C-alpha atoms as one frame of an Amber mdcrd trajectory, in Angstrom:
protein
   3.034 -30.464 102.737   5.127 -33.387 101.389   8.767 -33.363 102.202  11.052
 -33.041  99.281  13.921 -34.939 100.968  12.002 -36.817 103.700  12.898 -40.146
 105.111  14.736 -41.603 102.093  17.988 -42.396 100.602  18.238 -38.771  99.509
  17.929 -37.451 103.018  20.996 -39.402 104.152  22.577 -38.525 100.893  22.183
 -34.801 101.509  23.308 -35.115 104.992  26.433 -37.195 104.210  27.407 -34.845
 101.454  27.071 -31.924 103.724  24.499 -29.908 101.717  25.154 -26.169 102.168
  21.827 -24.176 101.639  22.154 -20.467 101.299  19.192 -18.054 101.446  20.076
 -14.894 100.172  18.860 -11.835 102.168  18.603  -8.289 101.155  17.547  -9.159
  97.585  15.399  -6.391  96.714  15.288  -4.217  93.673  14.127  -0.731  92.823
  11.118  -0.467  90.631  13.093   2.323  88.761  15.602  -0.321  87.691  13.239
  -1.526  85.247  13.601  -4.914  83.464  15.194  -5.454  80.210  13.544  -7.741
  77.771  16.315 -10.112  76.875  14.098 -12.668  74.862  14.444 -10.763  71.635
  14.211 -13.131  68.751  12.286 -15.616  70.986   8.600 -16.105  71.079   7.687
 -16.238  74.839   5.954 -19.688  75.551   5.347 -19.287  79.398   3.659 -17.173
  81.843   5.999 -18.951  84.441   9.355 -17.989  85.812  11.683 -16.505  83.439
  15.502 -16.556  83.988  18.088 -14.214  82.421  21.768 -14.782  83.035  25.193
 -13.458  81.963  27.807 -15.981  82.267  31.658 -15.346  82.423  34.170 -18.236
  82.815  37.774 -18.037  83.268  40.700 -19.873  84.988  38.348 -22.645  86.436
  36.056 -20.149  88.017  32.576 -18.867  86.804  30.837 -15.742  87.606  27.033
 -16.074  86.859  24.760 -12.925  86.987  21.468 -14.336  87.490  17.957 -12.659
  87.285  14.755 -14.486  88.245  11.226 -13.421  87.576   7.829 -15.102  87.902
   4.793 -13.789  86.073   1.078 -13.971  87.240  -0.975 -13.456  90.303   1.790
 -14.585  92.787   2.593 -13.004  96.131   5.709 -15.017  96.508   7.884 -17.353
  94.746  11.051 -19.557  95.541  13.823 -20.781  93.551  16.600 -23.291  94.242
  19.775 -22.716  91.949  22.236 -25.844  92.190  25.693 -24.935  91.907  28.738
 -27.423  91.793  30.805 -25.785  94.615  30.199 -23.428  97.745  29.296 -20.096
  95.997  29.802 -16.557  96.864  26.636 -14.800  96.543  25.669 -11.000  96.458
  23.378  -8.359  94.874  24.294  -6.699  91.589  22.373  -4.036  89.658  20.465
  -4.656  86.285  23.087  -2.470  84.425  25.243  -5.517  83.354  22.172  -6.896
  81.575  21.310  -3.579  79.977  24.781  -3.168  78.749  25.386  -6.792  77.458
  22.024  -6.907  75.598  22.479  -3.506  73.861  26.018  -4.812  72.659  24.612
  -7.992  71.389  21.527  -6.365  69.783  23.282  -3.449  68.211  25.633  -5.840
  66.462  22.848  -8.016  65.135  20.462  -5.284  64.231  22.528  -2.109  63.626
  19.717  -0.296  61.888  17.663  -0.418  65.153  20.275   1.664  66.864  20.761
   4.221  63.988  20.514   7.699  65.324  17.743   9.545  63.212  18.952  13.013
  61.750  16.929  16.101  62.725  15.609  16.530  59.182  14.114  13.131  59.296
  12.051  13.273  62.366   9.093  13.479  60.521   9.556   9.749  59.351  10.528
   8.689  62.851   7.373   6.753  63.440   7.826   4.367  60.657  11.438   3.650
  61.462  12.829   0.854  63.575  13.653   1.348  67.322  16.988   3.357  68.103
  17.697   2.090  71.533  17.027  -0.942  73.837  13.583  -1.145  75.093  13.126
  -1.619  78.900   9.950  -2.934  80.270   9.084  -1.486  83.665   8.080  -4.164
  86.004   7.356  -4.531  89.757  10.542  -5.776  91.768  10.633  -7.575  94.972
  11.233  -5.412  98.111  11.509  -8.028 100.915  13.715 -11.148 100.923  15.286
 -12.876 103.911  18.555 -14.555 104.683  19.168 -17.903 106.308  21.955 -20.379
 106.064  21.091 -23.957 106.399  23.424 -26.913 106.643  21.276 -30.060 106.424
  18.347 -31.452 104.642  15.862 -31.086 107.604  16.510 -27.244 107.619  15.689
 -27.247 103.904  12.493 -29.089 104.489  11.389 -26.735 107.240  12.245 -23.694
 104.957   9.961 -25.174 102.140   7.134 -25.843 104.436   7.500 -22.553 106.479
   7.241 -20.680 103.056   4.426 -23.114 101.660   6.525 -24.175  98.663   5.838
 -27.545  96.927   9.004 -28.835  95.191   7.670 -32.418  95.192   7.707 -32.519
  91.417  11.431 -31.771  91.298  12.330 -34.454  93.981  14.232 -36.516  91.286
  16.046 -33.503  90.134  17.249 -32.448  93.639  18.264 -35.886  94.478  20.340
 -36.147  91.357  22.118 -32.835  92.154  22.496 -33.881  95.874  24.192 -37.205
  94.958  26.822 -35.272  92.959  27.600 -33.176  95.844  26.038 -29.994  94.457
  25.178 -27.009  96.904  22.132 -24.924  96.370  21.322 -21.219  96.445  17.812
 -20.765  97.879  15.920 -17.539  96.891  12.653 -16.412  98.132  10.879 -13.281
  96.834   7.937 -11.830  98.799   5.898  -9.133  97.075   3.456  -8.380  99.979
   5.436  -5.414 101.149   5.536  -3.900  97.795   1.836  -4.225  96.606   0.261
  -0.757  96.314  -3.035   0.141  97.954  -6.053  -1.156  95.892  -3.829  -3.696
  93.989  -4.955  -7.228  94.536  -3.316  -8.934  91.422   0.364  -8.185  91.266
   1.734  -8.728  87.750   5.138 -10.196  88.481   7.859 -10.913  91.039  11.227
  -9.905  89.879  14.189 -10.668  92.123  17.082  -8.235  91.657  20.137  -9.878
  89.927  22.234 -12.001  91.981  26.038 -12.654  91.384  27.084 -16.183  91.946
  30.851 -16.905  91.989  32.048 -20.637  92.364  34.701 -22.996  91.106  33.816
 -24.987  88.048  36.063 -26.663  85.392  33.961 -25.582  82.390  31.203 -23.095
  81.453  27.794 -24.055  82.669  24.377 -22.586  83.159  22.685 -24.157  86.198
  18.784 -23.774  85.701  17.043 -22.573  88.617  14.200 -24.760  89.972  11.180
 -22.753  90.583   8.428 -23.415  93.312   5.724 -22.651  91.024   6.744 -24.162
  87.700   3.748 -25.374  85.726   4.695 -24.920  82.245   7.853 -24.338  79.989
  10.234 -21.676  81.088  11.917 -19.251  78.910  15.584 -18.623  79.380  17.798
 -16.049  77.911  21.634 -16.522  78.488  24.372 -14.281  77.499  28.045 -15.754
  77.600  31.164 -13.621  77.680  34.286 -15.767  76.903  37.853 -15.662  75.372
  36.603 -17.463  72.486  33.152 -18.028  70.816  31.100 -20.468  72.914  28.052
 -22.452  72.112  25.674 -24.852  73.924  25.549 -28.221  72.077  22.221 -29.014
  73.117  20.716 -25.703  71.898  22.563 -25.970  68.636  21.366 -29.733  67.992
  17.894 -28.494  67.827  18.638 -25.494  65.496  20.738 -27.888  63.154  17.740
 -30.317  63.239  15.377 -27.795  62.234  17.816 -26.445  59.541  18.195 -29.714
  57.891  14.589 -30.217  57.401  14.257 -26.692  55.996  17.301 -27.478  53.543
  15.707 -30.601  52.426  12.530 -28.681  51.454  14.726 -25.928  49.822  16.487
 -28.504  47.619  13.263 -30.048  46.551  11.875 -26.692  45.396  15.327 -25.720
  43.502  14.067 -26.018  39.749  11.129 -23.876  40.398  12.830 -21.613  42.621
  15.749 -21.066  40.091  13.086 -20.417  37.253  11.420 -17.773  39.304  14.726
 -16.126  40.328  15.889 -15.857  36.696  12.521 -14.344  35.625  12.431 -11.972
  38.797  16.097 -10.907  38.120  15.411 -10.102  34.570  12.006  -8.251  35.328
  13.947  -6.379  38.123  16.702  -5.272  35.791  14.206  -4.304  33.124  12.055
  -2.353  35.557  15.057  -0.418  36.701  15.974   0.559  33.211  12.371   1.497
  32.098  12.080   3.487  35.270  15.269   5.344  34.429  13.995   5.963  31.002
  10.863   7.497  32.489  12.614   9.742  35.005  14.901  11.103  32.191  12.243
  11.537  29.520   9.332  14.165  29.898   7.303  12.176  27.387   7.338   9.032
  29.669   6.887  10.633  32.993   2.998  10.632  33.025   2.886   6.992  32.298
   1.304   5.201  35.310   3.222   2.233  36.887   0.659  -0.401  35.698   1.549
   0.448  32.213   5.184   0.491  32.670   4.690  -3.008  34.387   3.136  -4.132
  31.124   6.225  -2.952  29.237   8.568  -4.870  31.563   6.505  -8.071  31.108
   7.185  -7.705  27.378  10.716  -6.647  27.348  12.219  -8.784  30.153  12.764
 -11.810  28.097  15.143  -9.718  25.939  17.345  -8.952  28.953  20.348 -11.256
  29.833  20.465 -11.347  33.707  23.294 -12.729  35.534  23.222 -16.133  36.990
  20.691 -16.299  40.039  22.435 -16.131  43.461  20.776 -19.605  44.626  22.276
 -20.553  47.893  20.611 -21.776  51.160  20.379 -19.493  53.982  18.176 -19.935
  56.940  16.155 -17.171  58.733  17.452 -18.216  62.054  21.185 -17.858  62.919
  23.203 -20.907  64.326  24.620 -18.732  66.991  24.332 -14.896  67.808  27.748
 -14.073  68.654  29.906 -10.794  68.351  33.351  -9.422  69.379  33.432  -6.784
  71.718  36.206  -4.717  73.502  36.745  -4.862  77.230  36.219  -1.191  77.419
  32.835  -1.508  76.310  31.925  -3.625  79.339  32.322  -1.147  81.949  29.131
  -2.441  83.897  29.842  -6.063  83.334  33.375  -5.544  84.522  31.941  -3.952
  87.867  30.140  -7.311  88.269  33.019  -9.442  87.157  36.442  -8.386  87.574
  37.831 -11.406  85.474  36.680  -9.285  82.476  39.587  -6.900  82.871  42.133
  -9.509  82.177  41.457  -9.600  78.346  41.359  -6.816  75.748  38.700  -8.705
  73.679  35.637 -10.895  74.528  33.185 -12.881  72.473  29.677 -12.139  73.554
  27.038 -14.779  72.481  23.232 -14.739  72.980  21.664 -18.048  73.783  17.742
 -18.093  73.900  16.051 -21.200  74.554  13.053 -22.800  76.402  13.489 -25.265
  79.372  10.453 -27.741  79.053  11.130 -29.403  82.557  13.277 -29.112  85.500
  16.556 -30.407  84.152  18.734 -32.864  86.158  21.724 -31.359  84.333  23.000
 -27.817  83.716  23.281 -26.250  80.453  26.807 -26.819  79.087  28.963 -24.521
  77.010  31.941 -25.433  74.609  34.378 -23.724  72.364  32.367 -22.850  69.022
  35.279 -22.968  66.580  35.577 -26.734  66.268  31.805 -27.142  66.038  31.401
 -24.457  63.505  34.432 -25.944  61.469  32.347 -29.107  61.169  29.204 -27.351
  60.331  31.111 -25.613  57.527  31.324 -28.892  55.793  27.543 -29.112  55.300
  25.373 -27.159  52.883  22.599 -26.543  55.150  24.898 -24.862  57.804  27.898
 -23.643  55.589  27.020 -20.153  55.131  26.052 -19.457  58.675  28.855 -21.047
  60.063  31.171 -18.991  57.806  29.598 -15.789  58.978  30.384 -16.746  62.531
  34.161 -17.693  61.551  34.575 -14.494  59.576  36.012 -12.406  62.364  38.657
 -14.955  62.887  41.874 -15.654  60.922  42.795 -18.604  58.764  45.365 -19.635
  61.416  42.557 -20.020  63.884  40.562 -22.082  61.506  42.953 -24.306  59.386
  40.107 -26.364  58.017  38.953 -23.207  56.004  41.546 -23.802  53.431  40.480
 -27.413  52.908  36.720 -26.358  52.878  37.381 -24.192  49.947  38.206 -27.178
  47.806  35.479 -29.450  49.362  32.791 -31.460  47.550  29.697 -29.152  48.326
  29.546 -25.996  46.409  27.921 -24.084  49.321  30.814 -25.192  51.574  33.249
 -23.927  49.041  31.412 -20.634  48.860  31.223 -20.192  52.508  35.030 -20.879
  53.057  35.857 -18.509  50.182  33.716 -15.798  51.628  35.446 -16.080  54.824
  38.982 -16.236  53.453  38.319 -13.181  51.266  37.461 -10.999  54.311  40.400
 -12.077  56.478  43.316  -9.831  56.952  45.964 -12.615  56.702  44.371 -13.805
  53.376  45.755 -16.776  51.376  48.135 -15.964  48.591  47.160 -15.158  45.036
  47.787 -18.620  43.646  45.261 -19.998  45.903  42.547 -17.593  44.515  43.724
 -18.062  40.811  43.146 -21.763  41.416  39.694 -21.038  43.026  38.686 -18.814
  40.185  38.341 -22.105  38.135  35.577 -23.604  40.370  32.642 -25.052  38.436
  30.260 -22.751  40.459  29.990 -19.232  39.454  29.184 -18.021  42.878  32.606
 -19.611  44.248  34.259 -18.066  41.273  32.995 -14.521  42.280  34.050 -15.041
  45.795  37.542 -16.116  44.574  37.776 -12.887  42.475  36.844 -10.996  45.427
  39.629 -12.577  47.354  42.128 -11.658  44.517  40.888  -7.919  45.306  41.424
  -5.100  42.790  44.805  -6.394  42.131  46.975  -4.426  39.481  49.515  -7.126
  39.301  50.218  -7.935  35.597  51.112 -11.382  36.416  47.838 -11.871  37.938
  45.826 -10.280  34.970  48.012 -12.461  32.488  46.547 -15.593  34.014  43.164
 -14.277  34.224  43.318 -13.612  30.478  44.000 -17.241  29.999  40.772 -18.002
  31.967  38.941 -15.553  29.759  39.117 -18.072  26.953  37.151 -20.468  28.929
  33.247 -20.074  28.187  32.479 -21.304  31.785  34.703 -18.662  33.400  34.706
 -15.829  30.944  31.767 -13.702  32.353  33.028 -13.427  35.969  36.565 -12.974
  34.821  35.215 -10.305  32.259  33.593  -8.197  35.042  36.685  -8.335  37.099
  38.931  -7.166  34.316  36.446  -4.555  33.200  36.966  -2.734  36.556  38.225
   0.877  35.616  41.412   0.268  37.622  42.366  -2.646  35.415  41.616  -1.265
  32.023  44.812   0.690  31.868  46.692  -2.586  32.724  45.152  -4.658  30.004
  45.512  -1.890  27.329  48.106  -4.131  25.519  45.663  -6.922  25.094  43.546
  -5.344  22.260  44.414  -7.975  19.626  43.855 -10.970  22.065  40.419  -9.459
  22.869  39.640  -8.919  19.036  40.366 -12.586  18.493  38.051 -13.524  21.034
  35.272 -11.675  19.443  35.582 -14.132  16.482  34.823 -17.156  18.844  31.780
 -19.045  18.312  30.495 -18.888  21.965  28.220 -15.687  22.303  29.226 -15.381
  26.110  32.770 -15.330  25.214  32.049 -12.939  22.296  30.006 -10.417  24.398
  32.584 -10.489  27.297  35.529  -9.453  24.689  33.413  -6.881  23.058  32.383
  -5.374  26.615  36.080  -5.064  27.481  37.022  -3.644  24.178  34.125  -1.005
  24.401  34.881  -0.076  27.968  38.566   0.880  27.315  38.698   4.234  25.740
  42.354   3.349  24.742  41.138   0.887  22.130  40.553   2.745  18.939  37.937
   0.485  17.119  37.233   0.873  13.309  33.923   2.665  12.500  32.780  -0.248
  10.504  33.321  -2.517  13.244  31.302  -0.316  15.658  28.428  -0.133  13.127
  28.321  -3.862  12.846  27.841  -4.215  16.688  24.483  -2.341  16.144  23.084
  -5.879  15.085  23.713  -7.214  18.530  20.832  -7.954  20.765  23.004  -7.422
  23.985  21.832  -4.206  25.746  25.228  -3.060  26.980  26.874  -3.619  23.525
  24.197  -1.865  21.780  24.078   1.183  24.155  27.840   1.425  24.256  28.295
   1.303  20.627  25.625   3.740  19.906  27.514   6.314  22.381  30.840   5.733
  20.857  29.363   6.081  17.219  27.523   9.349  18.119  30.966  10.899  19.102
  31.949  10.245  15.509  28.588  10.807  13.936  25.995   8.063  13.295  23.516
   8.504  10.409  19.820   7.902  10.550  20.377   5.252   7.773  22.797   3.337
   9.877  20.338   3.691  12.973  17.793   1.856  10.877  19.541  -1.377  11.812
  18.365  -0.434  15.393  15.042   0.524  14.411  14.253  -2.983  12.839  16.153
  -5.049  15.762  14.176  -7.734  17.459  15.508  -6.276  20.714  13.372  -3.381
  22.217  16.320  -1.819  23.866  17.785  -1.410  20.548  14.711   0.043  19.055
  14.285   2.400  21.940  18.201   3.325  21.616  17.630   4.252  18.046  15.437
   7.226  19.072  18.489   8.838  20.589  20.189   8.886  17.343  17.178   9.960
  15.348  16.392  12.838  17.764  19.997  14.089  17.439  20.186  13.894  13.690
  16.487  15.332  13.214  16.807  14.815   9.219  14.160  13.499   6.693  15.309
   9.933   7.359  14.790  10.251  11.142  11.349  11.353  10.586  10.653   8.498
   8.347  11.876   5.973  10.706  10.094   7.653  13.649   7.016   7.642  11.842
   7.449   3.720  11.352   7.887   3.335  15.077   4.532   5.104  15.805   3.149
   1.421  14.836   5.651  -0.131  17.157   3.852  -2.886  19.459   5.764  -1.567
  22.455   3.707   1.450  24.146   6.952   2.978  25.585   8.614   3.155  22.174
   5.495   4.537  20.558   5.443   7.270  23.055   9.188   7.956  22.771   8.854
   8.030  18.939   5.945  10.519  19.026   7.880  12.672  21.488  10.850  12.480
  19.235   8.655  13.397  16.187   7.201  16.444  17.852  10.655  17.635  18.987
  11.932  17.315  15.366   8.913  18.562  13.355   7.110  21.086  15.778   3.997
  19.234  14.939   1.263  18.474  17.515  -0.471  15.516  15.829  -2.151  12.802
  18.083  -0.039  10.212  19.694  -2.454   7.420  19.020  -3.086   8.372  15.308
  -0.129   7.309  13.156  -1.953   7.683  10.151  -2.069  11.275  10.511   1.708
  11.530  10.815   1.968   9.425   7.764  -0.310  11.604   5.747   1.483  14.698
   6.936   4.995  13.291   6.010   3.684  11.959   2.753   2.235  15.482   1.952
   5.653  16.975   3.020   7.522  14.770   0.670   5.277  15.362  -2.237   5.873
  19.067  -1.667   9.568  18.951  -1.472  10.861  17.395   1.766  13.901  19.129
   2.278  12.546  22.694   2.214   9.642  21.842   4.432  11.955  20.008   6.723
  14.199  23.105   7.105  11.247  25.307   7.933   9.989  22.479  10.381  13.239
  22.389  12.151  13.454  26.082  12.464   9.988  25.911  14.130  11.054  23.090
  16.401  14.090  24.947  17.459  11.962  28.086  18.208   9.846  26.020  20.397
  12.789  24.748  22.169  14.242  28.327  22.715  10.969  29.558  24.151
């Protein structure tokens, strides 16, 4: 067996530096403890030792709860854990891992922890997990203790246990030259092998608590005796402020930038697909609602409704697509937790009781080799503030900064006026959620942003303000075609309608503007506010619109006063399928001769849904059971009716229809 620290300069260095080697004894775990899978969100790459750690750093001292495991046909395993100062070492339970992992996962994936109501138990098999899953693995039952104070003792221990650390000689030398100590762990599974079991699945060492002086948070990676492949590591940090690892983050940001570059290249195609998708989605929702409310349409299969959607969606005016970059992988998984939620972690690390709130962050990574340097952690806020300035990381950085206040991140205010629209959006979203939000003048200025998504976020920042001074300023913005739609939706909130009741003349003036978006926004506000009495002829004129909201609202307002079938003929002959469908509401209610005439016309309508609705309307008005797909029979029947005297026949027909409805 080759000596790791044989007759070399390192041998002398180890002796000169007074290497203290601690072999931790009594390291045994109960199989009932189980083993928490902390590698959620990370694909396991190795059948090699895996390491789990909880790191707490406060006041120049670090508490590290470390759990080591090796998988495969092993009967024993050894680890060397480098630490920068003489450590205190003792056993702890797995409970801190269960607790911290549950808190982190529950914040990231709350739906997985939703309690399923009793009445929904039948669907339990298709719902996501409700609690942390624990893998039951064999644990080590016999470990030994020795304290060795020199390199020769280390070599004797390695030889006695038949471990080979020769591939890690350079790493051990690097740590030794810096005066670091080593915690050595040996796990032996022989005593816990069950009768007949010849191929143990894993060796798992019960968690160790290492406490040592350290100026900044680090994760020393254990050096394993049987390392042959990459090692999966899962680290949970608990700190007074959000912490991150620059080396882990660098890999994430590098991959994010490549993803962002591809996203930008596909922007034109993606936006076109989004626009069509949003209009189809909106149209499908409306068509499905029609089917749900109308007996005549309920039997229509989905494929025929989809055909209608394909034809109708181009007439629907969807809102602007929400085209912003978001990656599937988070920059940092971090949540704020209360100290009283950390009862098990407090038992292992008393420093946790010194603060009311802690930031719990999850850092999974794969160690490709035995590193000569520990993993370092730094405060996250300065790094995230920098990442807020770049489109590929802005929204994710904003999500992580959202629980903080503007005073904690002064750069947020500047970022809201940055050059990149995604940066401005991210900053605005964070600031709109803060308790100590910027003043209203800040948001009013941001409402003028050239990007519609930023304008939406700025209006959210204003909140549902009823301040007349704010609404007066927004009315000035309403005259800008680039701002009118977002401002119009804000002012159309029911809470604002009372406040803008004095703006009728201004809104009527805007309806005469040449810009169609500005016109439709003004009409929407006029129609929404019941305090505005609009002349009947004005409402009738709106029936010529192709805007679905205007058509629908104008029809409703006119029907309250009485809308004749002749007036509804404008809708019947409209290019908008929504208008033609809306006309049948009027014809069905009027049930007069002109309604039958117009309904018969709609039986030859190219859109199937409108034909079916027209047929159902005619059956309701006339009581006739003529075929849906034979409009010529309806036309012949109506021609004969009119030749014989339409009015008397219609009266009898209406009486028959009412009799059928009563039955």
